[in-house]
Structure formats: structure tokens, C-alpha cells
N, C-alpha and C positions, 0 to 999 in steps of 0.2 A: 394348465393351472399354475405350475411353478413359474412360468414366464410372467404371468400376470401378477403373481405375488411379488416377484422380483421387481417388476416395473412399479408396483404400488409402493414398495419400500424405497425405491429410488425417488419417486415423486415426493414422498413424505420427507425424506432426508433433504432433498434440494429445497423444498418449500421452507423448511426450518432454517437452512443455512444461507439462503440468498442475501439477507441483510448483512451477515458477517462477510460473505464473499465480496459484496459491493463495497463495504467499508475498507476492507483490505486492498481491493483492487484500486480504490481511489487513492489510498495512501501510496501505492506503488506508482501509479501513472499520473496522478494529479490532474486528471482531465475527466470531467463528469460524462462527456460523450464517449470516451474510450472505455469507461468502466463497463458499460453494457456489453461491448465487444469482448473484453477480457473475460467477463463472467460467462457469457454465452459460449465462448470457446472452451472454458473450463468445464462447464456442465455438460457440454457435448462429449468431451473426452471422458468425463466421469460416467456418462451413460454408456458409452462404447465399452468401457472397462468395468461396468457395475458388478458383474459376477465376481470379479477379483477384488474390487473395492469393498464389497459387502462382507468379504471374508477377513479383511485385515482388522487388526486390533484397534487401530485408531484411524477411522476414515477421514476425520478432520485433518489430520496430518497429511494424508494422501491428497486431499482436495487442495490444501494450502500449497503443497509441493507442485501440483499441476498448475495452479494459478501463478505462482512465482516463475515457474519455468516458461509458461506461456508469455508472461510479461517480458522476461529477459530475452526470450527468443525473438519477440517483436522488436525489441530494442536493437538487436543486431542487424536489422534491415533498415533500408532508407524509407520504407513505406510509412512508418509512424511519423517521420519528420515532415513528410509532405501533407499529411492529412490531420495533424494535430491541431486542435482548437483549444487554446488555453482559456479556462474560465475559473473564476473564484467561487467557492461555495458561499451561497448567500442566504439559504434558508434552512430550516430545521429538517426538511425532507432530503437534503443533500447527503450523499453517502459519506462525506467527510465529517459529518456532524457527530460529535461524541455524545452529546446529550443536551438537555435544555439548560442545565446549569453551567455549561461551558462558556468561558469568556470568549466572545466572538472575536475581539481584537487579537487576543493571544492566539486563537485558533488560526486566524487569517495570516498572522505574522509567521507562525510555525509552518503553515501550509506553503506559504511563499518561499520560506527558507528551505523547506524540504524539496520543493520543486527544483531548486538550484543544485541539489546533490546528484552526482552521477548515478545512473540506473543501478549498478551492482551495489554501490554503497547504500543507496536508498532502500533497495530490497533487504540488505543486511540490517539496516536500522529498523525497518518495519518488522522484520521477523524477530529481532532481538527485543525491541522495546514495545511494540504494539501487540505482537503475538506472544510475547514473553517466553521466547524459546531460549534455551541455553546455547552456548557457543557450539557445542557438539551437535545439537539438534539443527541449528541453523546451517552448519556445515553439511549435514546430511541432505537437507532440503535443497541447498544450492549446489550440491555435488562438488564440494571443494574442501580444502583442508581447514583444520581448526585455525591454523596460523593465518590463512587467508581471511577468515571471518574476523579474526582479531584486528588485522590491519585495515580491512574494509570498514569495520566499526569505528576504529580510531580516526581514519581519514574522513569518514562521513560526519562524525561528531565535530571534528575540527571545521569542516565546511559549514555545518549548521551554526556553530559558535561564531564564526566569522560573519556570516550573514545576519545573525541576530544581533551581534554587537554593532554592526554597521547600521541596522535599523534603529537601535537604541540611540546611537549618536545622531542620526538624522532627526529623530523625534525630539531629542534635547535641543538641537539647533533650531528646529521649528518653533518649539515652545519659547525659547529665548527671543527669537525674532518677533513672535506674536506679542510678547510682553515688553518689547523694547529693551531687553537686557543686552548689554554689549559685553563682550569678553575682554 
């Protein structure tokens, strides 16, 4: 009886958290096809460790840590480079979608810029700004020092700024050429 109650608690938890896990996984890997693999690996590890997870004070923090560690672990192998298929989020059902009122162009620009950020920096940015974790909480999830989180955040933001600034310059150049404006 206790095992079936535990399993029912697990199913209830995972059912409620799948959309959140998918959005976070998408922000990490930037690949809609890889999202399902990351989430599946995460929920499998959660299932195996459910008796322990069910007892922790913040199971969401545990699930987030498992997801990020799974993503970073895959990044250290050559496997993901051989099978990655890049695709842009194009509809409201996409895990990268923040909501119906989100500006699609802005989301696509930010998604493309985020894809150019190295994996550990991207994970740091996602944890700090999407998951809204403190520097200390991010360090715990990533199993690194607070100083490392600060430097990864700084470098990741610099990479994003550079990519977004280049996109804005390209857009301005295109608009000028479309309207026949010469510099």
C-alpha cells in the first residue's frame, strides 16, 4: 500500500511539473527535440530516488538540480554534437514559449542569442534569471563556488549583449537598405 501511495504521489508531482521541466530544459538546450530526452532522463532519476525526493523540503529545487546536472553531463560528451538538430520555436505549444502576450520577434532573437552562449554560462543564466535563483542557490545547483557563478553570469551576459547588439545593428542596416537610406 505504501509503495502505491508513493507512486501516486510521484505521478501527481511529475504531471504538475512537466511543463515547467520542459520550459527549463528548452532554455538550457535550445533544441525542441532534445527537450524530451532531458526531461525523460530527469523524471527517471526522480522516480528512482523518489523516496528521498519526497522527503526533501523543496522537491522542485531537487528536480531542477537533476535537470541541470543531466544537461551539463550531456554537454561534456560528443554525443550531443553528433545528434543535435537545431530548430526555432515557432508556435505557442513550443516549450520555449513564455505566454501568448510574448513578443515573438523578441523571443526568437533572445533564443538565438542564448543558443550562442556556452553551456555552463547558459545554465547559469537560466538558473539566475529564469528560475530566479540567488547566486548562492545557483552555486549549490551547479556544485560550484559563488565566485564561479558570478563570473559565469558576467561572461554569459556579455555574450548575450554582444549577440543582441549585433542583431540590432543588422536590423538597422536592413531597414536602411530597404528604405534607400545611405550612410
